[in-house]
N, C-alpha and C positions, 0 to 999 in steps of 0.2 A: 523648809521641809524638803528633803530629797524626793524626787519622783522616779519610780521604777516603771519601765515598760514591760508588761507581763503578758505572755501569750498563754491563755487558759486552755487546757485540754480536759474537758469533763468526761465522765464515765471511764476513767482509767482504772487499772487494777490496783495501783498504789497511789498514795498521796505524797507528792514530792515537789520540791522547789529547787531548780537547778539553774545556774548561770550559763548563758550561751556565749559563744565566741564574739557575737556582734554587740554585746553589751546589754541585751535584753535578758529576761528571765522566762523560763518555761515552768508553768505550774501544772502538774498532773493532779487532777482532782477526782476523787471517787464519786462525788455527788453528781447527779444529773443537773443540767441547766434549767431546772424547773423551780418556780417560786423563790428564786434567789438562793437556793441551797448551795449551788456552786460558788456564788459570790461570798456567802458566809464562810464556807470552808476555805476559800482563798484568803480572806481576811485573817482567819485563825492561823493558817499556815504561815503567812508572812509575819504575823505577830510573834509566833513561836521562833521563827528563823532569825529574826532581828532583835529579839529580846525586849519587846514592847507590849503594851496592852492592846487588845483588839479595838478598843474605843479610839485609840490614837491612829489607827490605820484607816485611810480614806480612799475609796475608789473615786478618782477625780473625773475620769471619763471612760466610756466603753463598758458600762455595767451590763448592757444588753448584747455585747459582742465578745469575740474571743480575745481581741487585742485591747488591753486595758492599761490605763495610766494610774498607778497607785502611789499615794503619798505616804511616807513613813516619817516618824519624828527623828530629829538629829541625834 
């Protein structure tokens, strides 16, 4: 499973996932970082962007921080 390095930016105006020049991804999330709402939105956003199911997307590390390692299926 490939692993993406994602920088989460909660409380944004729009929900978007964009690739950065250094190979990481920037996830702008509308949800606040409370009770896992931002992580749930991040999983849904990545699943939609890469055409997989939400259950297949796993946050490997960084669930409590802004910098996350997220695994997606091949």
